[in-house]
C-alpha positions as CSV (number, residue, x, y, z in Angstrom):
1,M,199.4,-149.6,-22.4
2,V,200.2,-146.5,-20.5
3,Q,199.4,-146.0,-16.9
4,I,199.2,-142.4,-15.7
5,R,198.6,-140.9,-12.3
6,R,197.3,-137.3,-12.3
7,W,197.1,-135.3,-9.2
8,A,197.0,-131.7,-10.7
9,G,194.0,-130.3,-12.3
10,I,191.4,-132.5,-10.7
11,A,189.3,-129.7,-9.4
12,T,189.3,-128.1,-12.8
13,A,188.3,-131.3,-14.4
14,L,185.4,-131.9,-12.0
15,L,184.0,-128.5,-12.7
16,A,184.5,-128.7,-16.5
17,T,182.9,-132.1,-16.8
18,E,180.1,-131.7,-14.3
19,L,177.4,-131.9,-16.9
20,L,179.1,-134.0,-19.5
21,V,180.0,-137.0,-17.4
22,A,176.4,-137.6,-16.5
23,G,175.7,-138.7,-20.0
24,T,172.0,-138.3,-19.9
25,A,171.4,-135.8,-22.6
26,A,171.7,-136.0,-26.4
27,H,175.2,-135.1,-27.6
28,A,176.5,-133.5,-30.8
29,A,179.6,-134.6,-32.7
30,P,182.9,-133.8,-30.9
31,A,183.6,-130.1,-31.0
32,P,186.7,-128.9,-32.9
33,D,187.8,-126.5,-30.2
34,P,190.9,-127.5,-28.1
35,V,190.4,-129.9,-25.2
36,R,191.3,-127.9,-22.1
37,V,191.2,-130.8,-19.7
38,N,193.3,-134.0,-20.1
39,V,191.3,-137.2,-20.1
40,E,193.1,-138.7,-17.0
41,D,191.9,-135.8,-14.9
42,A,188.4,-136.0,-16.2
43,V,188.2,-139.7,-15.4
44,T,189.7,-139.2,-12.0
45,A,187.2,-136.5,-11.2
46,K,184.3,-138.8,-11.9
47,L,185.9,-141.8,-10.1
48,L,186.5,-139.8,-7.0
49,G,182.9,-138.4,-7.1
50,Q,181.5,-141.9,-7.1
51,A,183.9,-143.2,-4.5
52,R,182.9,-140.4,-2.1
53,A,179.2,-140.8,-2.7
54,A,179.4,-144.6,-2.2
55,T,181.7,-144.7,0.9
56,A,181.4,-141.2,2.4
57,D,185.1,-141.3,3.0
58,H,187.7,-138.8,1.9
59,A,189.2,-140.5,-1.2
60,D,191.6,-138.2,-3.0
61,E,193.7,-138.2,-6.2
62,S,196.6,-140.1,-4.6
63,D,194.2,-143.1,-4.3
64,T,193.5,-143.4,-8.0
65,R,195.0,-145.1,-11.0
66,V,193.8,-144.2,-14.5
67,T,195.1,-146.4,-17.3
68,V,194.4,-145.3,-20.8
69,T,194.7,-148.5,-22.9
70,R,193.4,-147.1,-26.2
71,R,193.5,-143.6,-27.6
72,A,192.7,-142.1,-31.0
73,G,191.6,-138.6,-31.9
74,G,188.9,-137.4,-29.5
75,W,188.4,-140.8,-28.0
76,A,190.0,-142.7,-25.0
77,F,189.3,-146.1,-23.4
78,G,190.7,-147.7,-20.3
79,T,190.3,-148.6,-16.7
80,A,190.1,-146.4,-13.5
81,V,190.7,-147.8,-10.0
82,T,190.4,-146.3,-6.5
83,V,193.2,-147.9,-4.5
84,T,192.5,-148.8,-0.8
85,S,194.5,-149.6,2.3
86,H,196.6,-152.7,2.4
87,E,196.1,-153.0,6.2
88,E,192.5,-154.2,6.2
89,D,190.0,-156.1,4.1
90,I,188.7,-153.1,2.1
91,H,188.9,-153.9,-1.6
92,P,189.5,-151.5,-4.4
93,T,186.7,-150.2,-6.6
94,G,187.0,-149.4,-10.3
95,A,185.5,-149.2,-13.7
96,V,186.1,-149.6,-17.4
97,F,185.6,-146.2,-19.1
98,I,185.0,-144.7,-22.5
99,A,185.6,-141.0,-22.9
100,R,184.9,-138.6,-25.8
101,A,186.2,-135.1,-26.3
102,E,183.3,-132.6,-26.3
103,A,183.2,-128.8,-26.2
104,G,186.7,-128.5,-24.8
105,T,186.4,-131.2,-22.1
106,W,185.5,-134.9,-21.9
107,R,182.3,-136.8,-21.6
108,V,183.1,-139.9,-19.4
109,N,181.0,-143.0,-18.8
110,F,181.7,-146.1,-16.9
111,D,180.7,-149.7,-17.7
112,G,177.1,-150.5,-16.9
113,E,175.8,-146.9,-17.4
114,A,173.4,-146.2,-20.2
115,G,175.8,-143.5,-21.4
116,F,178.5,-146.1,-21.7
117,S,176.3,-148.1,-24.2
118,E,175.7,-144.9,-26.2
119,L,179.4,-144.1,-26.5
120,A,180.4,-147.8,-27.2
121,A,178.0,-147.8,-30.2
122,E,179.9,-144.8,-31.7
123,S,183.5,-145.3,-30.6
124,P,186.1,-146.4,-33.1
125,L,188.1,-147.8,-30.2
126,V,185.5,-150.5,-29.3
127,N,185.8,-153.7,-31.2
128,K,183.0,-155.8,-32.6
129,Q,182.9,-158.3,-29.7
130,E,182.7,-155.5,-27.2
131,K,180.0,-153.6,-29.1
132,A,177.8,-156.8,-28.9
133,V,178.0,-156.6,-25.1
134,F,178.2,-152.9,-24.5
135,A,175.6,-151.6,-26.9
136,R,172.7,-153.2,-24.9
137,T,171.4,-150.5,-22.6
138,P,171.0,-152.3,-19.2
139,S,167.9,-152.4,-17.2
140,T,167.3,-153.2,-13.5
141,M,166.1,-156.7,-14.2
142,Q,166.2,-158.1,-10.6
143,A,163.6,-155.5,-9.5
144,G,161.1,-157.4,-11.6
145,G,162.0,-160.7,-9.8
146,D,164.5,-162.0,-12.4
147,Y,167.6,-163.3,-10.8
148,R,168.9,-165.5,-13.6
149,T,172.5,-165.0,-14.5
150,G,173.4,-168.0,-16.8
151,M,176.6,-168.3,-14.7
152,A,178.6,-171.2,-13.4
153,L,180.8,-170.9,-10.4
154,P,184.2,-169.4,-11.2
155,F,186.1,-172.7,-11.3
156,A,185.9,-175.9,-13.4
157,V,182.6,-177.6,-13.7
158,G,182.7,-180.9,-11.8
159,Q,185.0,-179.6,-9.1
160,T,184.2,-178.9,-5.4
161,W,185.8,-175.8,-3.8
162,T,185.5,-174.4,-0.3
163,M,183.4,-171.3,0.2
164,T,185.8,-169.9,2.8
165,S,183.5,-166.9,3.3
166,G,179.8,-166.5,2.7
167,P,178.1,-163.4,1.2
168,H,179.8,-160.1,2.1
169,G,180.5,-156.7,0.6
170,W,183.0,-156.2,-2.1
171,G,184.9,-154.1,0.4
172,G,184.1,-156.3,3.4
173,Y,181.2,-155.5,5.7
174,E,179.3,-153.0,3.7
175,A,176.0,-153.7,1.9
176,P,175.1,-155.0,-0.5
177,Y,176.7,-158.4,0.1
178,S,177.8,-158.9,-3.4
179,S,180.8,-161.3,-2.9
180,I,182.0,-164.7,-1.8
181,D,185.4,-166.1,-1.2
182,L,186.4,-169.4,-2.8
183,A,189.5,-171.7,-2.6
184,G,190.6,-175.2,-3.3
185,G,190.3,-177.6,-6.2
186,D,193.0,-177.0,-8.8
187,Q,193.1,-173.3,-7.8
188,V,192.4,-172.2,-11.4
189,V,189.9,-169.3,-11.5
190,R,187.7,-169.3,-14.6
191,A,185.1,-167.0,-16.1
192,A,181.6,-167.6,-14.7
193,R,180.1,-166.7,-18.0
194,A,181.2,-165.6,-21.5
195,G,182.0,-161.9,-21.9
196,T,184.9,-159.5,-22.4
197,A,187.7,-159.4,-19.9
198,Y,189.7,-156.4,-18.6
199,T,192.7,-156.2,-16.2
200,M,191.8,-153.6,-13.6
201,C,195.1,-154.0,-11.9
202,T,197.5,-156.8,-11.0
203,G,195.5,-159.5,-9.4
204,W,192.1,-158.2,-10.5
205,I,190.1,-159.1,-13.6
206,R,186.6,-157.9,-14.6
207,V,184.5,-159.8,-17.1
208,I,181.6,-157.8,-18.6
209,H,178.7,-160.1,-19.6
210,D,175.3,-159.6,-21.2
211,R,172.1,-158.7,-19.4
212,G,173.8,-155.9,-17.6
213,Y,176.0,-158.2,-15.5
214,S,179.7,-158.2,-14.8
215,T,181.9,-160.3,-12.5
216,D,185.0,-159.3,-10.6
217,Y,187.9,-161.7,-9.6
218,Y,190.5,-160.4,-7.1
219,H,193.6,-161.7,-5.3
220,L,194.6,-163.6,-8.5
221,W,198.1,-164.8,-9.2
222,S,199.5,-165.1,-12.7
223,N,196.3,-163.6,-14.1
224,I,195.8,-162.9,-17.8
225,S,196.5,-159.5,-19.3
226,A,193.3,-158.5,-20.9
227,N,192.1,-155.4,-22.7
228,G,188.8,-156.4,-24.2
229,T,189.7,-160.0,-24.5
230,A,186.8,-162.3,-25.5
231,V,186.5,-165.1,-23.0
232,G,184.1,-168.1,-23.0
233,Q,182.5,-169.6,-19.9
234,G,185.2,-171.5,-18.1
235,A,188.1,-169.6,-19.7
236,Y,191.3,-169.3,-17.6
237,L,191.6,-166.0,-15.8
238,G,194.4,-166.8,-13.3
239,Y,195.2,-168.8,-10.1
240,T,193.9,-168.1,-6.6
241,G,196.4,-166.0,-4.7
242,T,196.9,-163.3,-2.1
243,D,197.6,-160.3,-4.4
244,V,196.6,-157.0,-2.9
245,T,198.3,-154.6,-5.4
246,C,195.3,-152.3,-5.4
247,G,194.5,-152.7,-1.7
248,G,192.7,-155.0,0.7
249,A,194.0,-158.0,2.6
250,A,194.3,-161.7,2.0
251,S,195.5,-164.1,4.7
252,G,195.4,-167.2,2.4
253,R,195.1,-167.9,-1.3
254,H,191.6,-167.6,-2.6
255,V,189.5,-165.7,-5.2
256,H,187.3,-162.8,-4.0
257,F,184.4,-163.1,-6.4
258,G,181.9,-160.2,-6.8
259,L,178.7,-159.8,-8.8
260,R,177.8,-156.5,-10.5
261,Q,174.8,-155.3,-12.5
262,N,174.3,-151.9,-14.2
263,S,177.6,-150.3,-12.9
264,A,177.2,-151.3,-9.3
265,Y,177.8,-154.3,-7.0
266,V,174.5,-156.1,-6.3
267,S,173.5,-158.6,-3.6
268,I,174.5,-162.1,-4.6
269,A,171.6,-163.4,-2.5
270,G,168.8,-164.8,-4.7
271,H,171.1,-165.2,-7.7
272,G,172.0,-168.5,-9.2
273,L,175.6,-169.5,-9.8
274,G,176.6,-173.1,-10.7
275,K,173.0,-174.1,-9.9
276,W,173.3,-172.8,-6.3
277,E,171.1,-170.1,-5.0
278,F,173.0,-167.8,-2.5
279,A,171.5,-166.4,0.7
280,N,172.8,-163.8,3.2
281,G,173.5,-164.7,6.8
282,A,172.9,-162.7,9.9
283,S,176.1,-160.7,9.2
284,A,178.8,-160.4,6.5
285,Y,180.8,-163.5,5.8
286,Q,178.1,-165.8,7.1
287,G,175.2,-167.1,4.9
288,G,175.6,-169.8,2.3
289,A,174.0,-171.4,-0.7
290,R,171.3,-173.9,-1.5
291,H,171.0,-176.6,-4.3
292,G,167.7,-178.3,-4.1
293,S,167.1,-179.0,-0.4
294,A,170.9,-179.2,0.3
295,W,172.3,-176.2,2.2
296,V,176.0,-175.3,2.4
297,G,177.3,-172.6,4.8
298,A,180.5,-170.7,5.0
299,G,183.4,-173.2,5.3
300,G,181.5,-175.9,3.3
301,G,182.1,-177.3,-0.2
302,L,180.3,-176.1,-3.3
303,Y,180.2,-178.5,-6.3
304,N,180.1,-176.7,-9.6
305,Y,177.1,-178.1,-11.5
306,G,177.5,-175.6,-14.4
307,A,175.2,-172.9,-15.5
308,L,171.4,-173.1,-15.2
309,G,169.8,-172.4,-18.5
310,F,167.2,-169.7,-18.8
311,N,164.4,-172.2,-19.4
312,Q,165.7,-174.6,-16.7
313,A,165.0,-175.1,-13.0
314,V,166.5,-177.0,-10.0
315,V,164.1,-179.3,-8.1
316,D,163.8,-178.3,-4.5
317,A,161.5,-180.9,-2.8
318,N,161.7,-178.8,0.4
319,G,163.3,-181.6,2.4
320,G,161.6,-184.4,0.5
321,G,163.5,-186.9,-1.6
322,T,161.5,-186.6,-4.8
323,L,158.8,-184.6,-6.6
324,T,155.8,-186.2,-8.3
325,R,155.3,-185.6,-12.0
326,R,151.7,-185.3,-13.1
327,S,149.9,-185.6,-16.4
328,G,148.4,-182.1,-16.0
329,P,148.7,-178.9,-13.9
330,G,147.3,-180.1,-10.6
331,S,147.4,-182.8,-8.0
332,G,144.2,-184.3,-9.3
333,Y,146.0,-185.5,-12.5
334,G,147.5,-188.9,-12.7
335,A,151.1,-189.5,-11.4
336,L,153.7,-190.2,-14.1
337,G,156.6,-190.9,-11.9
338,S,159.0,-188.6,-10.0
339,V,162.1,-186.5,-10.3
340,G,164.7,-186.3,-7.6
341,D,165.6,-183.4,-5.3
342,G,168.4,-181.3,-6.8
343,A,167.8,-182.5,-10.4
344,T,167.9,-180.1,-13.3
345,V,164.7,-180.0,-15.4
346,T,163.8,-178.1,-18.6
347,V,160.5,-176.2,-18.7
348,S,158.5,-175.9,-21.9
349,C,155.7,-173.6,-20.6
350,S,153.6,-172.8,-17.6
351,A,149.9,-172.8,-16.5
352,N,147.8,-172.3,-13.4
353,G,146.5,-175.2,-11.4
354,T,146.1,-176.4,-7.9
355,S,147.9,-174.3,-5.2
356,H,150.9,-175.6,-3.2
357,T,153.3,-174.3,-0.7
358,G,157.1,-174.8,-1.0
359,R,160.2,-173.3,0.4
360,Y,159.5,-169.9,-1.1
361,G,155.8,-169.6,-0.4
362,T,152.4,-170.6,-2.0
363,T,151.7,-170.6,-5.7
364,A,149.2,-172.0,-8.2
365,L,151.8,-172.0,-11.0
366,W,152.6,-175.3,-12.6
367,N,155.4,-176.0,-15.1
368,R,155.2,-178.4,-18.0
369,L,158.6,-180.2,-18.5
370,S,160.3,-181.1,-21.7
371,D,159.0,-184.7,-21.4
372,G,155.4,-183.5,-21.2
373,S,154.8,-184.1,-17.5
374,W,153.9,-181.3,-15.0
375,V,155.3,-180.2,-11.6
376,S,154.3,-177.5,-9.2
377,D,156.5,-174.4,-9.3
378,A,156.4,-174.4,-5.5
379,Y,159.1,-177.1,-5.7
380,L,161.4,-175.5,-8.3
381,W,164.1,-172.9,-8.1
382,T,164.0,-171.0,-11.4
383,G,165.5,-167.6,-10.5
384,V,162.4,-165.8,-11.7
385,N,159.0,-165.0,-10.3
386,G,156.4,-166.4,-12.7
387,P,156.7,-168.5,-15.9
388,I,160.2,-168.8,-17.2
389,N,159.3,-169.9,-20.8
390,G,155.9,-168.5,-21.5
391,W,152.4,-169.7,-20.9
392,C,151.0,-172.9,-22.3
């Protein structure tokens, strides 16, 4: 692994790659003419362009670290990080990149971009495991009301850790509030879902998952050294720590956990992790999470129930202790018993029935459970608006 900092030639790279880094047009095979711009400068140019657009600050070449971890012929693969100040809680940003030499310069794409998927499908540097994740062009799923992640919390299932800070920005106070801080338990940070892992810099691991998602883990101590390492859900990534090699601040050991989708940090609010649904507070670092009717705010303990399946739901009786199961999709059908608040249920299919009002509004949708009984969708958290396993 070779880490290179390039300060010269950035302006030239930015001009030479202006059209190619966008990655939106069809591309021919790599041209045989000599590459006039080195890949480190081309990657840095794109990284700085994104950093300036996102933060409106004056990031420059001295703030970047481009690490080429694989290189062959006209291809390069690695990580690119914008380093931040160590004097305040502003965390670094970065990306996994693939670059291909074209027409004397480089086409560069970052993880999550559609162009990244295109290059991954063709690159000889991308292994089979990575292709299985990268080659799926992402879509903006949450815009359609789908907030399912299939993720656990980033520590061992069955443990309770303290959410030392509620939802806040990856860099602190900026929107979206993509991140939470966690500490406690055995202090072992684990992958929230299966994927491929990359060391962005010392103390920072990114895991790229399916469905356009990726997760970031920062401030780690004794973290793994990963370069496309396949990890399963719950795999060891490192220990909580206070590492700020690439910037930011940490007053006590913890993991700064961030959620990304389609190459950008996204609001953690509404998403399910470890069968908790997260919610923003009045300002950054406030807010909390809900499991059934139970609410935990910043400073409280989160029990890791594990990942919620894509055809499962958590019962939210909206303050009640139980939810009545019916023989059909409506309150006029006979009662078949009840299911407790906070329980996990599996949904077979859905149908419309009598209308009811729960924590999230009014709906006529009913869900048939795997045991054949029915419950109103008004009292379930599924992570999606509408049926989660088709219509009956």
